DRENZA-363482 format. One record per residue (C-alpha): residue in three letters; residue number from 1; x, y, z. Coordinates in nm, 2 decimals. Layout:
ATOM / code / pos / u / v / w
ATOM / ALA / NUM / X / Y / Z
...
This chain:
ATOM / code / pos / u / v / w
ATOM / MET / 1 / 0.00 / 0.00 / 0.00
ATOM / GLN / 2 / 0.29 / 0.24 / 0.07
ATOM / VAL / 3 / 0.41 / 0.21 / -0.29
ATOM / ALA / 4 / 0.06 / 0.28 / -0.42
ATOM / ASN / 5 / 0.04 / 0.59 / -0.21
ATOM / GLU / 6 / 0.38 / 0.71 / -0.33
ATOM / ILE / 7 / 0.29 / 0.65 / -0.69
ATOM / ALA / 8 / -0.04 / 0.84 / -0.64
ATOM / GLU / 9 / 0.13 / 1.14 / -0.47
ATOM / LYS / 10 / 0.40 / 1.16 / -0.74
ATOM / SER / 11 / 0.16 / 1.13 / -1.03
ATOM / ILE / 12 / -0.05 / 1.44 / -0.94
ATOM / THR / 13 / 0.00 / 1.72 / -1.19
ATOM / LEU / 14 / -0.05 / 2.08 / -1.09
ATOM / VAL / 15 / -0.14 / 2.25 / -1.42
ATOM / ARG / 16 / -0.19 / 2.61 / -1.28
ATOM / ASP / 17 / -0.23 / 2.80 / -0.96
ATOM / HIS / 18 / -0.24 / 3.16 / -1.09
ATOM / ALA / 19 / -0.44 / 3.28 / -0.78
ATOM / ASN / 20 / -0.18 / 3.12 / -0.54
ATOM / LEU / 21 / -0.45 / 2.93 / -0.36
ATOM / LEU / 22 / -0.21 / 2.65 / -0.26
ATOM / PRO / 23 / -0.16 / 2.56 / 0.01
ATOM / ILE / 24 / -0.51 / 2.61 / 0.12
ATOM / HIS / 25 / -0.55 / 2.83 / 0.42
ATOM / LEU / 26 / -0.91 / 2.83 / 0.55
ATOM / LYS / 27 / -1.04 / 2.92 / 0.89
ATOM / PRO / 28 / -1.21 / 2.63 / 1.07
ATOM / GLU / 29 / -1.56 / 2.78 / 1.02
ATOM / GLN / 30 / -1.52 / 2.83 / 0.64
ATOM / ARG / 31 / -1.69 / 2.58 / 0.41
ATOM / ILE / 32 / -1.58 / 2.39 / 0.11
ATOM / ALA / 33 / -1.82 / 2.26 / -0.16
ATOM / VAL / 34 / -1.70 / 1.95 / -0.35
ATOM / ILE / 35 / -1.88 / 1.88 / -0.67
ATOM / VAL / 36 / -1.81 / 1.55 / -0.84
ATOM / PRO / 37 / -1.99 / 1.37 / -1.13
ATOM / THR / 38 / -2.12 / 1.02 / -1.09
ATOM / PRO / 39 / -1.84 / 0.80 / -1.25
ATOM / GLU / 40 / -1.94 / 0.61 / -1.56
ATOM / ASP / 41 / -1.76 / 0.36 / -1.77
ATOM / LEU / 42 / -1.58 / 0.54 / -2.06
ATOM / THR / 43 / -1.49 / 0.23 / -2.26
ATOM / PRO / 44 / -1.63 / -0.13 / -2.27
ATOM / ALA / 45 / -1.34 / -0.25 / -2.05
ATOM / ASP / 46 / -1.38 / 0.03 / -1.80
ATOM / THR / 47 / -1.51 / -0.03 / -1.45
ATOM / SER / 48 / -1.52 / 0.33 / -1.33
ATOM / SER / 49 / -1.90 / 0.31 / -1.26
ATOM / TYR / 50 / -1.81 / 0.09 / -0.96
ATOM / VAL / 51 / -1.58 / 0.36 / -0.80
ATOM / THR / 52 / -1.72 / 0.60 / -0.55
ATOM / PRO / 53 / -1.54 / 0.93 / -0.57
ATOM / GLN / 54 / -1.35 / 1.00 / -0.25
ATOM / LEU / 55 / -1.24 / 1.36 / -0.30
ATOM / ALA / 56 / -1.48 / 1.51 / -0.04
ATOM / GLU / 57 / -1.41 / 1.24 / 0.21
ATOM / SER / 58 / -1.04 / 1.29 / 0.17
ATOM / LEU / 59 / -1.07 / 1.66 / 0.21
ATOM / ARG / 60 / -1.26 / 1.61 / 0.54
ATOM / THR / 61 / -0.94 / 1.46 / 0.68
ATOM / TYR / 62 / -0.80 / 1.82 / 0.67
ATOM / HIS / 63 / -1.11 / 2.03 / 0.71
ATOM / ALA / 64 / -1.43 / 1.97 / 0.90
ATOM / HIS / 65 / -1.68 / 2.17 / 0.68
ATOM / VAL / 66 / -1.68 / 1.99 / 0.35
ATOM / ASP / 67 / -2.01 / 1.93 / 0.18
ATOM / GLU / 68 / -2.03 / 1.70 / -0.13
ATOM / PHE / 69 / -2.26 / 1.75 / -0.43
ATOM / VAL / 70 / -2.28 / 1.45 / -0.66
ATOM / ILE / 71 / -2.41 / 1.55 / -1.01
ATOM / SER / 72 / -2.49 / 1.34 / -1.31
ATOM / SER / 73 / -2.20 / 1.28 / -1.55
ATOM / THR / 74 / -2.40 / 1.49 / -1.81
ATOM / PRO / 75 / -2.57 / 1.77 / -1.60
ATOM / ASP / 76 / -2.82 / 1.98 / -1.79
ATOM / GLU / 77 / -2.89 / 2.35 / -1.74
ATOM / LYS / 78 / -3.15 / 2.28 / -1.47
ATOM / GLU / 79 / -2.91 / 2.06 / -1.27
ATOM / VAL / 80 / -2.63 / 2.32 / -1.31
ATOM / ALA / 81 / -2.86 / 2.60 / -1.19
ATOM / SER / 82 / -2.97 / 2.39 / -0.89
ATOM / VAL / 83 / -2.61 / 2.33 / -0.78
ATOM / LEU / 84 / -2.52 / 2.70 / -0.83
ATOM / LYS / 85 / -2.79 / 2.79 / -0.58
ATOM / GLN / 86 / -2.66 / 2.54 / -0.33
ATOM / VAL / 87 / -2.29 / 2.63 / -0.35
ATOM / ASN / 88 / -2.33 / 3.01 / -0.35
ATOM / GLY / 89 / -2.19 / 3.13 / -0.03
ATOM / TYR / 90 / -1.92 / 2.87 / 0.02
ATOM / ASP / 91 / -1.56 / 2.98 / 0.07
ATOM / LEU / 92 / -1.41 / 2.74 / -0.18
ATOM / VAL / 93 / -1.54 / 2.52 / -0.45
ATOM / VAL / 94 / -1.35 / 2.21 / -0.55
ATOM / ILE / 95 / -1.51 / 2.06 / -0.87
ATOM / GLY / 96 / -1.40 / 1.72 / -1.00
ATOM / THR / 97 / -1.45 / 1.64 / -1.36
ATOM / ILE / 98 / -1.46 / 1.30 / -1.54
ATOM / ASN / 99 / -1.46 / 1.33 / -1.92
ATOM / ALA / 100 / -1.57 / 1.69 / -1.92
ATOM / PHE / 101 / -1.38 / 1.71 / -2.26
ATOM / HIS / 102 / -1.69 / 1.52 / -2.41
ATOM / GLN / 103 / -1.95 / 1.62 / -2.15
ATOM / ASN / 104 / -2.06 / 1.97 / -2.21
ATOM / GLY / 105 / -2.26 / 1.99 / -1.89
ATOM / GLN / 106 / -1.95 / 1.94 / -1.67
ATOM / ALA / 107 / -1.77 / 2.23 / -1.86
ATOM / LEU / 108 / -2.08 / 2.44 / -1.82
ATOM / MET / 109 / -2.08 / 2.37 / -1.45
ATOM / VAL / 110 / -1.72 / 2.50 / -1.42
ATOM / ARG / 111 / -1.79 / 2.81 / -1.63
ATOM / GLU / 112 / -2.11 / 2.90 / -1.43
ATOM / ILE / 113 / -1.94 / 2.85 / -1.09
ATOM / GLN / 114 / -1.66 / 3.07 / -1.20
ATOM / LYS / 115 / -1.92 / 3.35 / -1.23
ATOM / LEU / 116 / -2.00 / 3.32 / -0.86
ATOM / ASN / 117 / -1.65 / 3.47 / -0.78
ATOM / ILE / 118 / -1.58 / 3.20 / -0.53
ATOM / PRO / 119 / -1.22 / 3.06 / -0.52
ATOM / MET / 120 / -1.24 / 2.74 / -0.73
ATOM / MET / 121 / -1.02 / 2.44 / -0.79
ATOM / VAL / 122 / -1.08 / 2.21 / -1.09
ATOM / VAL / 123 / -0.96 / 1.86 / -1.04
ATOM / ALA / 124 / -0.96 / 1.63 / -1.35
ATOM / LEU / 125 / -1.03 / 1.30 / -1.19
ATOM / ARG / 126 / -0.95 / 1.09 / -1.50
ATOM / LEU / 127 / -0.85 / 1.24 / -1.83
ATOM / PRO / 128 / -0.61 / 1.54 / -1.86
ATOM / TYR / 129 / -0.81 / 1.66 / -2.17
ATOM / ASP / 130 / -1.08 / 1.79 / -1.93
ATOM / LEU / 131 / -0.86 / 2.09 / -1.84
ATOM / ALA / 132 / -0.83 / 2.19 / -2.20
ATOM / VAL / 133 / -1.21 / 2.27 / -2.20
ATOM / PHE / 134 / -1.16 / 2.55 / -1.96
ATOM / PRO / 135 / -0.80 / 2.66 / -1.99
ATOM / ARG / 136 / -0.82 / 2.98 / -1.79
ATOM / SER / 137 / -1.15 / 2.95 / -1.61
ATOM / ALA / 138 / -1.02 / 2.81 / -1.29
ATOM / ASN / 139 / -0.80 / 2.96 / -1.02
ATOM / ILE / 140 / -0.62 / 2.63 / -0.99
ATOM / SER / 141 / -0.62 / 2.31 / -1.20
ATOM / LEU / 142 / -0.49 / 1.97 / -1.10
ATOM / HIS / 143 / -0.49 / 1.63 / -1.26
ATOM / LEU / 144 / -0.51 / 1.33 / -1.03
ATOM / TRP / 145 / -0.54 / 1.06 / -1.30
ATOM / TYR / 146 / -0.80 / 0.86 / -1.11
ATOM / SER / 147 / -1.10 / 0.92 / -0.89
ATOM / GLY / 148 / -1.04 / 0.64 / -0.64
ATOM / THR / 149 / -0.94 / 0.66 / -0.28
ATOM / ILE / 150 / -0.56 / 0.66 / -0.30
ATOM / HIS / 151 / -0.55 / 0.94 / -0.56
ATOM / ALA / 152 / -0.81 / 1.14 / -0.37
ATOM / ARG / 153 / -0.62 / 1.11 / -0.05
ATOM / ALA / 154 / -0.29 / 1.21 / -0.23
ATOM / GLY / 155 / -0.46 / 1.52 / -0.38
ATOM / ALA / 156 / -0.63 / 1.63 / -0.06
ATOM / GLY / 157 / -0.31 / 1.60 / 0.13
ATOM / GLY / 158 / -0.12 / 1.81 / -0.12
ATOM / PHE / 159 / -0.38 / 2.10 / -0.09
ATOM / TRP / 160 / -0.30 / 2.18 / 0.27
ATOM / SER / 161 / -0.03 / 2.37 / 0.44
ATOM / ARG / 162 / 0.22 / 2.16 / 0.64
ATOM / GLY / 163 / 0.39 / 2.45 / 0.80
ATOM / ASP / 164 / 0.66 / 2.68 / 0.67
ATOM / ASP / 165 / 0.82 / 2.42 / 0.45
ATOM / TRP / 166 / 0.50 / 2.34 / 0.24
ATOM / SER / 167 / 0.55 / 2.19 / -0.10
ATOM / PHE / 168 / 0.30 / 2.00 / -0.31
ATOM / ALA / 169 / 0.48 / 1.66 / -0.28
ATOM / GLY / 170 / 0.29 / 1.52 / -0.58
ATOM / ILE / 171 / 0.38 / 1.78 / -0.84
ATOM / ASN / 172 / 0.55 / 1.61 / -1.12
ATOM / SER / 173 / 0.52 / 1.91 / -1.35
ATOM / ARG / 174 / 0.39 / 2.26 / -1.37
ATOM / LEU / 175 / 0.25 / 2.29 / -1.72
ATOM / VAL / 176 / 0.12 / 2.65 / -1.74
């Protein structure tokens, strides 16, 4: 298990952090909204539909006030509007994407949340192509490569300050 954790930590790619949100510094009473799509199989051999995203649960290890909003993999305008109402007023929004490159609704969700002027992190949970759909629309963009527990834990751990010597242990490259 130690090797799997190390691989997950080292595989995380920080694409951009123009707003310098990392490491996250939130007061204990501040709230995080985590939005994740329901995983679905992307190929006939895929088994992603059996995976429960663990991003919110992993973030709760570091911060008590984390609420999860699970959306469909292809949210329509009505679902996007509903989620926007629910997350307005949060202090940070973390939105996970799975195949947003082909799912216009997920890209719409990211663009609409950006309009709320809430600090936002976009985390591609599967394909790196997701981040190309909204190249400048997020304060921070990360790629975790997988939505499972080990990768979610590694990503969540990298978001938080570990004192004066903070570094995102998992960064394998900074692309932009």
